[in-house]
OpenMM code with the backbone's topology and positions (N, CA, C; nanometers):
from openmm import Vec3, app, unit

residues = "MET ASN LYS ILE ALA ILE LEU GLN VAL ILE ALA ARG ARG LEU GLU SER ASP LEU GLU GLN ALA THR ASP ALA ALA ILE GLU SER ALA GLU SER ALA THR HIS GLU GLU SER ARG ALA GLU GLY LYS TYR ASP THR ARG GLY LEU GLU THR SER TYR LEU ALA SER GLY GLN ALA ARG HIS ALA VAL GLU LEU ARG GLU SER LEU ALA ALA VAL LYS ASN PHE SER LEU PRO ALA PHE THR GLN SER SER PRO ILE ALA LEU GLY ALA LEU VAL THR LEU LEU SER SER GLN GLY ARG GLU ILE PHE PHE LEU ALA PRO GLY MET GLY GLY ILE GLU ILE SER CYS ASP ASP ASN SER THR ILE THR VAL ILE SER SER ARG SER PRO VAL GLY ASN GLU LEU LEU GLY LYS SER VAL GLY ASP ARG ILE GLN ALA GLY GLY ASP LYS THR ILE ILE ARG ILE TYR".split()
positions = [
    Vec3(-1.2309, 1.2294, 0.7911),
    Vec3(-1.1209, 1.1337, 0.7897),
    Vec3(-1.1269, 1.0567, 0.6575),
    Vec3(-1.0115, 1.0415, 0.5937),
    Vec3(-1.0115, 0.9684, 0.4665),
    Vec3(-1.0053, 0.8175, 0.4911),
    Vec3(-1.0427, 0.7429, 0.3905),
    Vec3(-1.0559, 0.5982, 0.4066),
    Vec3(-0.9217, 0.5279, 0.4251),
    Vec3(-0.8149, 0.5828, 0.3710),
    Vec3(-0.6825, 0.5232, 0.3936),
    Vec3(-0.6476, 0.5329, 0.5415),
    Vec3(-0.6758, 0.6484, 0.6019),
    Vec3(-0.6506, 0.6663, 0.7451),
    Vec3(-0.7380, 0.5719, 0.8277),
    Vec3(-0.8610, 0.5513, 0.7837),
    Vec3(-0.9500, 0.4582, 0.8540),
    Vec3(-0.8915, 0.3173, 0.8512),
    Vec3(-0.8451, 0.2725, 0.7350),
    Vec3(-0.7843, 0.1392, 0.7249),
    Vec3(-0.6605, 0.1278, 0.8133),
    Vec3(-0.5824, 0.2356, 0.8236),
    Vec3(-0.4634, 0.2333, 0.9088),
    Vec3(-0.5016, 0.2203, 1.0563),
    Vec3(-0.6058, 0.2924, 1.0977),
    Vec3(-0.6535, 0.2821, 1.2360),
    Vec3(-0.7032, 0.1403, 1.2637),
    Vec3(-0.7785, 0.0842, 1.1703),
    Vec3(-0.8294, -0.0527, 1.1859),
    Vec3(-0.7128, -0.1507, 1.1979),
    Vec3(-0.6123, -0.1374, 1.1124),
    Vec3(-0.4968, -0.2283, 1.1151),
    Vec3(-0.4232, -0.2188, 1.2486),
    Vec3(-0.4027, -0.0971, 1.2983),
    Vec3(-0.3342, -0.0814, 1.4281),
    Vec3(-0.4141, -0.1470, 1.5403),
    Vec3(-0.5456, -0.1272, 1.5386),
    Vec3(-0.6307, -0.1867, 1.6425),
    Vec3(-0.6273, -0.3390, 1.6338),
    Vec3(-0.6348, -0.3930, 1.5126),
    Vec3(-0.6305, -0.5386, 1.4958),
    Vec3(-0.4957, -0.5953, 1.5393),
    Vec3(-0.3862, -0.5244, 1.5095),
    Vec3(-0.2535, -0.5698, 1.5526),
    Vec3(-0.2458, -0.5767, 1.7048),
    Vec3(-0.2972, -0.4739, 1.7715),
    Vec3(-0.2982, -0.4712, 1.9175),
    Vec3(-0.3853, -0.5832, 1.9738),
    Vec3(-0.5049, -0.5988, 1.9185),
    Vec3(-0.5953, -0.7049, 1.9637),
    Vec3(-0.5356, -0.8427, 1.9388),
    Vec3(-0.4675, -0.8595, 1.8251),
    Vec3(-0.4051, -0.9877, 1.7927),
    Vec3(-0.2951, -1.0215, 1.8928),
    Vec3(-0.2148, -0.9233, 1.9277),
    Vec3(-0.1085, -0.9466, 2.0255),
    Vec3(-0.1677, -0.9912, 2.1593),
    Vec3(-0.2726, -0.9224, 2.2040),
    Vec3(-0.3372, -0.9589, 2.3308),
    Vec3(-0.4013, -1.0972, 2.3226),
    Vec3(-0.4683, -1.1259, 2.2120),
    Vec3(-0.5350, -1.2556, 2.1963),
    Vec3(-0.4337, -1.3695, 2.1900),
    Vec3(-0.3223, -1.3463, 2.1227),
    Vec3(-0.2179, -1.4486, 2.1136),
    Vec3(-0.1590, -1.4766, 2.2513),
    Vec3(-0.1296, -1.3699, 2.3263),
    Vec3(-0.0772, -1.3867, 2.4620),
    Vec3(-0.1765, -1.4628, 2.5500),
    Vec3(-0.3049, -1.4270, 2.5399),
    Vec3(-0.4079, -1.4943, 2.6200),
    Vec3(-0.4204, -1.6412, 2.5810),
    Vec3(-0.4121, -1.6712, 2.4517),
    Vec3(-0.4225, -1.8099, 2.4056),
    Vec3(-0.3046, -1.8924, 2.4560),
    Vec3(-0.1857, -1.8352, 2.4519),
    Vec3(-0.0667, -1.9060, 2.5012),
    Vec3(-0.0792, -1.9315, 2.6507),
    Vec3(-0.1211, -1.8287, 2.7239),
    Vec3(-0.1364, -1.8427, 2.8688),
    Vec3(-0.2424, -1.9483, 2.9031),
    Vec3(-0.3531, -1.9479, 2.8319),
    Vec3(-0.4590, -2.0467, 2.8570),
    Vec3(-0.4129, -2.1879, 2.8224),
    Vec3(-0.3387, -2.2018, 2.7134),
    Vec3(-0.2885, -2.3341, 2.6747),
    Vec3(-0.1911, -2.3873, 2.7794),
    Vec3(-0.1056, -2.2986, 2.8297),
    Vec3(-0.0120, -2.3404, 2.9345),
    Vec3(-0.0869, -2.3787, 3.0616),
    Vec3(-0.1895, -2.3020, 3.0941),
    Vec3(-0.2696, -2.3312, 3.2126),
    Vec3(-0.3447, -2.4634, 3.1974),
    Vec3(-0.3946, -2.4906, 3.0779),
    Vec3(-0.4713, -2.6135, 3.0539),
    Vec3(-0.3854, -2.7381, 3.0695),
    Vec3(-0.2568, -2.7260, 3.0414),
    Vec3(-0.1684, -2.8424, 3.0507),
    Vec3(-0.0877, -2.8444, 3.1804),
    Vec3(-0.1081, -2.7443, 3.2650),
    Vec3(-0.0358, -2.7377, 3.3923),
    Vec3(-0.0894, -2.8450, 3.4867),
    Vec3(-0.0030, -2.8962, 3.5721),
    Vec3(-0.0448, -3.0045, 3.6612),
    Vec3(-0.1553, -2.9623, 3.7577),
    Vec3(-0.1674, -2.8336, 3.7881),
    Vec3(-0.2745, -2.7879, 3.8771),
    Vec3(-0.4115, -2.7957, 3.8106),
    Vec3(-0.4143, -2.8114, 3.6794),
    Vec3(-0.5416, -2.8218, 3.6077),
    Vec3(-0.5905, -2.9656, 3.5965),
    Vec3(-0.5114, -3.0588, 3.6445),
    Vec3(-0.5540, -3.1992, 3.6399),
    Vec3(-0.6751, -3.2205, 3.7306),
    Vec3(-0.7626, -3.3044, 3.6862),
    Vec3(-0.8830, -3.3341, 3.7640),
    Vec3(-0.8455, -3.4040, 3.8941),
    Vec3(-0.9068, -3.3587, 4.0034),
    Vec3(-0.8834, -3.4203, 4.1336),
    Vec3(-0.9950, -3.5187, 4.1678),
    Vec3(-1.0943, -3.5217, 4.0854),
    Vec3(-1.2066, -3.6129, 4.1056),
    Vec3(-1.2853, -3.6215, 3.9765),
    Vec3(-1.3830, -3.7123, 3.9745),
    Vec3(-1.4554, -3.7311, 3.8491),
    Vec3(-1.5440, -3.6122, 3.8125),
    Vec3(-1.5747, -3.5242, 3.9072),
    Vec3(-1.6586, -3.4077, 3.8784),
    Vec3(-1.5769, -3.2787, 3.8623),
    Vec3(-1.4479, -3.2890, 3.8716),
    Vec3(-1.3600, -3.1719, 3.8571),
    Vec3(-1.3341, -3.1484, 3.7079),
    Vec3(-1.3875, -3.0401, 3.6559),
    Vec3(-1.3764, -3.0110, 3.5118),
    Vec3(-1.2859, -2.8912, 3.4832),
    Vec3(-1.2064, -2.8521, 3.5812),
    Vec3(-1.1199, -2.7351, 3.5652),
    Vec3(-1.0303, -2.7447, 3.4417),
    Vec3(-0.9655, -2.8568, 3.4225),
    Vec3(-0.8763, -2.8744, 3.3075),
    Vec3(-0.9517, -2.8695, 3.1756),
    Vec3(-1.0687, -2.9326, 3.1722),
    Vec3(-1.1510, -2.9328, 3.0511),
    Vec3(-1.1967, -2.7906, 3.0170),
    Vec3(-1.2425, -2.7175, 3.1189),
    Vec3(-1.2868, -2.5797, 3.0969),
    Vec3(-1.1717, -2.4919, 3.0482),
    Vec3(-1.0551, -2.5107, 3.1058),
    Vec3(-0.9386, -2.4328, 3.0647),
    Vec3(-0.8988, -2.4657, 2.9213),
    Vec3(-0.9112, -2.5914, 2.8816),
    Vec3(-0.8770, -2.6273, 2.7433),
    Vec3(-0.9785, -2.5688, 2.6453),
    Vec3(-1.1074, -2.5637, 2.6833),
    Vec3(-1.2082, -2.4985, 2.5983),
    Vec3(-1.1763, -2.3500, 2.5822),
    Vec3(-1.1381, -2.2872, 2.6923),
    Vec3(-1.1022, -2.1455, 2.6882),
    Vec3(-0.9820, -2.1237, 2.5963),
    Vec3(-0.8808, -2.2071, 2.6095),
    Vec3(-0.7616, -2.1947, 2.5249),
    Vec3(-0.7971, -2.2121, 2.3777),
    Vec3(-0.8836, -2.3075, 2.3485),
    Vec3(-0.9257, -2.3314, 2.2102),
    Vec3(-1.0008, -2.2107, 2.1542),
    Vec3(-1.0912, -2.1544, 2.2325),
    Vec3(-1.1665, -2.0365, 2.1885),
    Vec3(-1.0764, -1.9169, 2.1658),
    Vec3(-0.9810, -1.8969, 2.2550),
    Vec3(-0.8894, -1.7842, 2.2383),
    Vec3(-0.7989, -1.8040, 2.1171),
    Vec3(-0.7590, -1.9248, 2.0905),
    Vec3(-0.6772, -1.9519, 1.9717),
    Vec3(-0.7573, -1.9244, 1.8446),
    Vec3(-0.8863, -1.9644, 1.8426),
    Vec3(-0.9719, -1.9359, 1.7263),
    Vec3(-0.9890, -1.7855, 1.7068),
    Vec3(-1.0048, -1.7133, 1.8174),
    Vec3(-1.0194, -1.5676, 1.8087),
    Vec3(-0.8924, -1.5052, 1.7501),
    Vec3(-0.7764, -1.5532, 1.7918),
    Vec3(-0.6499, -1.5019, 1.7380),
    Vec3(-0.6404, -1.5286, 1.5880),
    Vec3(-0.6860, -1.6448, 1.5434),
    Vec3(-0.6854, -1.6769, 1.3999),
    Vec3(-0.7772, -1.5808, 1.3243),
    Vec3(-0.8965, -1.5546, 1.3784),
    Vec3(-0.9897, -1.4605, 1.3141),
    Vec3(-0.9284, -1.3211, 1.3038),
    Vec3(-0.8614, -1.2778, 1.4101),
    Vec3(-0.7965, -1.1466, 1.4076),
    Vec3(-0.6853, -1.1430, 1.3033),
    Vec3(-0.6059, -1.2495, 1.2954),
    Vec3(-0.4967, -1.2564, 1.1980),
    Vec3(-0.5523, -1.2502, 1.0556),
    Vec3(-0.6617, -1.3226, 1.0307),
    Vec3(-0.7241, -1.3210, 0.8981),
    Vec3(-0.7820, -1.1834, 0.8656),
    Vec3(-0.8443, -1.1192, 0.9635),
    Vec3(-0.8994, -0.9851, 0.9416),
    Vec3(-0.7886, -0.8846, 0.9140),
    Vec3(-0.6792, -0.8951, 0.9880),
    Vec3(-0.5661, -0.8049, 0.9670),
    Vec3(-0.5103, -0.8215, 0.8260),
    Vec3(-0.4956, -0.9446, 0.7808),
    Vec3(-0.4470, -0.9689, 0.6443),
    Vec3(-0.5441, -0.9114, 0.5416),
    Vec3(-0.6742, -0.9279, 0.5653),
    Vec3(-0.7748, -0.8744, 0.4721),
    Vec3(-0.7667, -0.7225, 0.4641),
    Vec3(-0.7484, -0.6573, 0.5780),
    Vec3(-0.7387, -0.5106, 0.5805),
    Vec3(-0.6114, -0.4645, 0.5104),
    Vec3(-0.4996, -0.5288, 0.5396),
    Vec3(-0.3720, -0.4873, 0.4804),
    Vec3(-0.3674, -0.5104, 0.3293),
    Vec3(-0.4398, -0.6097, 0.2797),
    Vec3(-0.4382, -0.6415, 0.1364),
    Vec3(-0.5550, -0.5803, 0.0601),
    Vec3(-0.6364, -0.5005, 0.1272),
    Vec3(-0.7577, -0.4465, 0.0664),
    Vec3(-0.7262, -0.3255, -0.0210),
    Vec3(-0.7800, -0.3242, -0.1407),
    Vec3(-0.7692, -0.2081, -0.2301),
    Vec3(-0.9006, -0.1321, -0.2231),
    Vec3(-0.8926, -0.0077, -0.1808),
    Vec3(-1.0138, 0.0731, -0.1659),
    Vec3(-1.0746, 0.1065, -0.3014),
    Vec3(-1.2010, 0.0729, -0.3223),
    Vec3(-1.2677, 0.1110, -0.4470),
    Vec3(-1.3137, 0.2566, -0.4399),
    Vec3(-1.3327, 0.3168, -0.5548),
    Vec3(-1.3875, 0.4529, -0.5609),
    Vec3(-1.5394, 0.4427, -0.5681),
    Vec3(-1.6066, 0.5301, -0.4964),
    Vec3(-1.7526, 0.5320, -0.4963),
    Vec3(-1.8022, 0.6682, -0.5409),
    Vec3(-1.9163, 0.6689, -0.6064),
    Vec3(-1.9884, 0.7922, -0.6368),
    Vec3(-2.1208, 0.7843, -0.5619),
    Vec3(-2.1968, 0.8919, -0.5659),
    Vec3(-2.3256, 0.8921, -0.4969),
    Vec3(-2.4247, 0.7934, -0.5582),
    Vec3(-2.3991, 0.7483, -0.6802),
    Vec3(-2.4894, 0.6511, -0.7427),
    Vec3(-2.4364, 0.5078, -0.7352),
    Vec3(-2.3184, 0.4902, -0.6759),
    Vec3(-2.2601, 0.3555, -0.6643),
    Vec3(-2.3379, 0.2717, -0.5637),
    Vec3(-2.3514, 0.1427, -0.5909),
    Vec3(-2.4075, 0.0548, -0.4884),
    Vec3(-2.3036, 0.0345, -0.3778),
    Vec3(-2.3503, 0.0188, -0.2578),
    Vec3(-2.2611, 0.0017, -0.1433),
    Vec3(-2.1941, -0.1351, -0.1501),
    Vec3(-2.0626, -0.1347, -0.1234),
    Vec3(-1.9820, -0.2564, -0.1207),
    Vec3(-1.8739, -0.2381, -0.0145),
    Vec3(-1.7902, -0.3397, 0.0039),
    Vec3(-1.6787, -0.3261, 0.0977),
    Vec3(-1.5964, -0.2031, 0.0616),
    Vec3(-1.5552, -0.1279, 0.1621),
    Vec3(-1.4762, -0.0079, 0.1406),
    Vec3(-1.5585, 0.1189, 0.1363),
    Vec3(-1.6905, 0.1064, 0.1439),
    Vec3(-1.7772, 0.2251, 0.1398),
    Vec3(-1.7841, 0.2900, 0.2777),
    Vec3(-1.7813, 0.4213, 0.2768),
    Vec3(-1.8067, 0.5017, 0.3955),
    Vec3(-1.9468, 0.5578, 0.3746),
    Vec3(-2.0390, 0.5207, 0.4621),
    Vec3(-2.1809, 0.5467, 0.4396),
    Vec3(-2.2374, 0.6302, 0.5537),
    Vec3(-2.3094, 0.7361, 0.5181),
    Vec3(-2.3790, 0.8166, 0.6183),
    Vec3(-2.5273, 0.7820, 0.6134),
    Vec3(-2.5816, 0.7495, 0.7302),
    Vec3(-2.7232, 0.7156, 0.7436),
    Vec3(-2.7917, 0.8206, 0.8300),
    Vec3(-2.9177, 0.8457, 0.8020),
    Vec3(-2.9966, 0.9406, 0.8797),
    Vec3(-3.1176, 0.8681, 0.9360),
    Vec3(-3.1392, 0.8844, 1.0665),
    Vec3(-3.2558, 0.8251, 1.1323),
    Vec3(-3.3153, 0.9293, 1.2262),
    Vec3(-3.4195, 0.8926, 1.2968),
    Vec3(-3.4802, 0.9856, 1.3922),
    Vec3(-3.3845, 1.0169, 1.5073),
    Vec3(-3.2847, 0.9317, 1.5300),
    Vec3(-3.1843, 0.9562, 1.6339),
    Vec3(-3.0692, 1.0441, 1.5851),
    Vec3(-3.0639, 1.0746, 1.4581),
    Vec3(-2.9569, 1.1582, 1.4043),
    Vec3(-2.8792, 1.0884, 1.2949),
    Vec3(-2.7562, 1.1364, 1.2770),
    Vec3(-2.6698, 1.0891, 1.1696),
    Vec3(-2.5723, 0.9848, 1.2235),
    Vec3(-2.5505, 0.8789, 1.1457),
    Vec3(-2.4533, 0.7758, 1.1802),
    Vec3(-2.3640, 0.7518, 1.0594),
    Vec3(-2.2351, 0.7276, 1.0862),
    Vec3(-2.1404, 0.7010, 0.9784),
    Vec3(-2.0835, 0.5609, 0.9985),
    Vec3(-2.0885, 0.4808, 0.8929),
    Vec3(-2.0382, 0.3440, 0.8967),
    Vec3(-1.9341, 0.3246, 0.7879),
    Vec3(-1.8290, 0.2487, 0.8211),
    Vec3(-1.7306, 0.2059, 0.7221),
    Vec3(-1.7450, 0.0557, 0.7084),
    Vec3(-1.7734, 0.0103, 0.5877),
    Vec3(-1.7923, -0.1321, 0.5607),
    Vec3(-1.6556, -0.1935, 0.5300),
    Vec3(-1.6004, -0.2632, 0.6283),
    Vec3(-1.4624, -0.3115, 0.6202),
    Vec3(-1.4547, -0.4590, 0.5839),
    Vec3(-1.3432, -0.4974, 0.5221),
    Vec3(-1.3176, -0.6401, 0.5050),
    Vec3(-1.2819, -0.6978, 0.6421),
    Vec3(-1.3127, -0.8203, 0.6667),
    Vec3(-1.2787, -0.8808, 0.7955),
    Vec3(-1.3764, -0.8421, 0.9047),
    Vec3(-1.3236, -0.8241, 1.0241),
    Vec3(-1.4059, -0.7985, 1.1416),
    Vec3(-1.4449, -0.6517, 1.1537),
    Vec3(-1.5547, -0.6284, 1.2197),
    Vec3(-1.5995, -0.4932, 1.2520),
    Vec3(-1.5937, -0.4740, 1.4023),
    Vec3(-1.6795, -0.3865, 1.4526),
    Vec3(-1.6869, -0.3658, 1.5963),
    Vec3(-1.5902, -0.2631, 1.6506),
    Vec3(-1.5358, -0.1798, 1.5651),
    Vec3(-1.4421, -0.0758, 1.6070),
    Vec3(-1.5090, 0.0592, 1.5872),
    Vec3(-1.4902, 0.1504, 1.6825),
    Vec3(-1.5386, 0.2870, 1.6659),
    Vec3(-1.4180, 0.3794, 1.6554),
    Vec3(-1.4238, 0.4718, 1.5600),
    Vec3(-1.3147, 0.5661, 1.5363),
    Vec3(-1.3678, 0.7066, 1.5593),
    Vec3(-1.3032, 0.7805, 1.6501),
    Vec3(-1.3414, 0.9192, 1.6759),
    Vec3(-1.2715, 1.0099, 1.5763),
    Vec3(-1.3478, 1.1046, 1.5212),
    Vec3(-1.2942, 1.1977, 1.4214),
    Vec3(-1.2727, 1.3350, 1.4837),
    Vec3(-1.1968, 1.4186, 1.4136),
    Vec3(-1.1669, 1.5534, 1.4613),
    Vec3(-1.2915, 1.6396, 1.4780),
    Vec3(-1.3951, 1.6145, 1.3996),
    Vec3(-1.5174, 1.6955, 1.4067),
    Vec3(-1.6166, 1.6416, 1.5104),
    Vec3(-1.5685, 1.5587, 1.6029),
    Vec3(-1.6487, 1.4975, 1.7097),
    Vec3(-1.7489, 1.3943, 1.6600),
    Vec3(-1.7392, 1.3536, 1.5350),
    Vec3(-1.8249, 1.2460, 1.4862),
    Vec3(-1.7539, 1.1131, 1.5114),
    Vec3(-1.8288, 1.0066, 1.5015),
    Vec3(-1.7747, 0.8726, 1.5217),
    Vec3(-1.8055, 0.7876, 1.3996),
    Vec3(-1.7049, 0.7149, 1.3544),
    Vec3(-1.7231, 0.6197, 1.2447),
    Vec3(-1.7260, 0.4811, 1.3069),
    Vec3(-1.8315, 0.4074, 1.2802),
    Vec3(-1.8433, 0.2706, 1.3288),
    Vec3(-1.8018, 0.1760, 1.2169),
    Vec3(-1.7018, 0.0943, 1.2452),
    Vec3(-1.6524, -0.0021, 1.1475),
    Vec3(-1.7362, -0.1291, 1.1610),
    Vec3(-1.7960, -0.1711, 1.0493),
    Vec3(-1.8802, -0.2903, 1.0489),
    Vec3(-1.8342, -0.3847, 0.9390),
    Vec3(-1.8703, -0.5103, 0.9545),
    Vec3(-1.8401, -0.6084, 0.8498),
    Vec3(-1.9670, -0.6369, 0.7710),
    Vec3(-1.9509, -0.7037, 0.6603),
    Vec3(-2.0676, -0.7405, 0.5797),
    Vec3(-2.1495, -0.8500, 0.6472),
    Vec3(-2.0933, -0.9124, 0.7511),
    Vec3(-2.1664, -1.0164, 0.8250),
    Vec3(-2.2562, -0.9583, 0.9333),
    Vec3(-2.2380, -0.8301, 0.9669),
    Vec3(-2.3232, -0.7678, 1.0682),
    Vec3(-2.4610, -0.7407, 1.0085),
    Vec3(-2.5635, -0.7281, 1.0919),
    Vec3(-2.6974, -0.7001, 1.0378),
    Vec3(-2.7024, -0.5724, 0.9536),
    Vec3(-2.6417, -0.4640, 1.0022),
    Vec3(-2.6422, -0.3384, 0.9263),
    Vec3(-2.5594, -0.3537, 0.7995),
    Vec3(-2.4396, -0.4108, 0.8111),
    Vec3(-2.3533, -0.4291, 0.6944),
    Vec3(-2.4174, -0.5147, 0.5875),
    Vec3(-2.4793, -0.6230, 0.6283),
    Vec3(-2.5453, -0.7126, 0.5336),
    Vec3(-2.6591, -0.6413, 0.4609),
    Vec3(-2.7343, -0.5601, 0.5351),
    Vec3(-2.8467, -0.4906, 0.4720),
    Vec3(-2.8004, -0.3753, 0.3822),
    Vec3(-2.6842, -0.3159, 0.4126),
    Vec3(-2.6335, -0.2054, 0.3304),
    Vec3(-2.5821, -0.2514, 0.1940),
    Vec3(-2.5273, -0.3721, 0.1867),
    Vec3(-2.4675, -0.4195, 0.0614),
    Vec3(-2.5641, -0.4054, -0.0559),
    Vec3(-2.5170, -0.3390, -0.1604),
    Vec3(-2.5955, -0.3233, -0.2824),
    Vec3(-2.6928, -0.2071, -0.2817),
    Vec3(-2.7116, -0.1431, -0.1665),
    Vec3(-2.8047, -0.0302, -0.1586),
    Vec3(-2.7380, 0.0957, -0.2136),
    Vec3(-2.8200, 0.2006, -0.2380),
    Vec3(-2.7716, 0.3282, -0.2923),
    Vec3(-2.8298, 0.4435, -0.2119),
    Vec3(-2.7824, 0.5652, -0.2413),
    Vec3(-2.8339, 0.6855, -0.1754),
    Vec3(-2.9851, 0.6916, -0.1934),
    Vec3(-3.0547, 0.7223, -0.0843),
    Vec3(-3.2002, 0.7315, -0.0860),
    Vec3(-3.2689, 0.6042, -0.0418),
    Vec3(-3.1977, 0.4910, -0.0480),
    Vec3(-3.2562, 0.3650, -0.0020),
    Vec3(-3.2673, 0.3662, 0.1503),
    Vec3(-3.3571, 0.2845, 0.2015),
    Vec3(-3.3776, 0.2731, 0.3452),
    Vec3(-3.3378, 0.1331, 0.3907),
    Vec3(-3.2912, 0.1265, 0.5152),
    Vec3(-3.2646, -0.0035, 0.5773),
    Vec3(-3.3404, -0.0088, 0.7094),
    Vec3(-3.3644, -0.1294, 0.7581),
    Vec3(-3.4401, -0.1476, 0.8821),
    Vec3(-3.3542, -0.1983, 0.9974),
    Vec3(-3.2355, -0.2504, 0.9698),
    Vec3(-3.1496, -0.3036, 1.0761),
    Vec3(-3.1155, -0.1919, 1.1738),
    Vec3(-3.1462, -0.2124, 1.3008),
    Vec3(-3.1168, -0.1111, 1.4012),
    Vec3(-3.2116, 0.0071, 1.3964),
    Vec3(-3.3258, -0.0060, 1.3341),
    Vec3(-3.4223, 0.1036, 1.3224),
    Vec3(-3.4260, 0.1563, 1.1804),
    Vec3(-3.5294, 0.2322, 1.1499),
    Vec3(-3.5485, 0.2858, 1.0146),
    Vec3(-3.4439, 0.3934, 0.9852),
    Vec3(-3.3615, 0.3705, 0.8832),
    Vec3(-3.2535, 0.4628, 0.8472),
    Vec3(-3.2517, 0.4826, 0.6969),
    Vec3(-3.2174, 0.6044, 0.6552),
    Vec3(-3.2070, 0.6374, 0.5134),
    Vec3(-3.0611, 0.6641, 0.4791),
    Vec3(-3.0155, 0.6092, 0.3681),
    Vec3(-2.8784, 0.6321, 0.3213),
    Vec3(-2.8743, 0.7697, 0.2562),
    Vec3(-2.7893, 0.8594, 0.3102),
    Vec3(-2.7830, 0.9949, 0.2542),
    Vec3(-2.6509, 1.0255, 0.1849),
    Vec3(-2.5477, 0.9437, 0.2093),
    Vec3(-2.4193, 0.9711, 0.1439),
    Vec3(-2.3359, 0.8442, 0.1372),
    Vec3(-2.2680, 0.8259, 0.0243),
    Vec3(-2.1747, 0.7144, 0.0051),
    Vec3(-2.0452, 0.7732, -0.0496),
    Vec3(-1.9341, 0.7402, 0.0137),
    Vec3(-1.8046, 0.7834, -0.0385),
    Vec3(-1.6967, 0.6876, 0.0038),
] * unit.nanometer
topology = app.Topology()
chain = topology.addChain("A")
for resn in residues:
    res = topology.addResidue(resn, chain)
    for name in ("N", "CA", "C"):
        topology.addAtom(name, app.Element.getBySymbol(name[0]), res)
């Protein structure tokens, strides 16, 4: 799978997640201000809990919106086998468990993409443990996040 197609899959997933998160945030905000959420006693925290939930869902929607903008505005860099890993790199790692493929994306990670050859590409951010450790590394380097792994390909 080429990296442009990967970015398109990520954008579609983020758009879908953003729509769901926005709907959930609106629903939670409406619930938090509904008269049934009013406290019926000094120990009734239903309204407070609902407002915390609404706030968290609104923050999640903002994060998704920012990630979507980052993906849509991202210019894919070209990599060679001697390039240091940076955002936009598609990296193959080898460990005792086998081969893993990671795409270092701008914004949020946590997405898995199934490929035609039955392989899976895991989308990670630079804030993840694996993504953070990959930054600046090259083919032949080893990382320890998630177990001992060797970088065998960058593209």
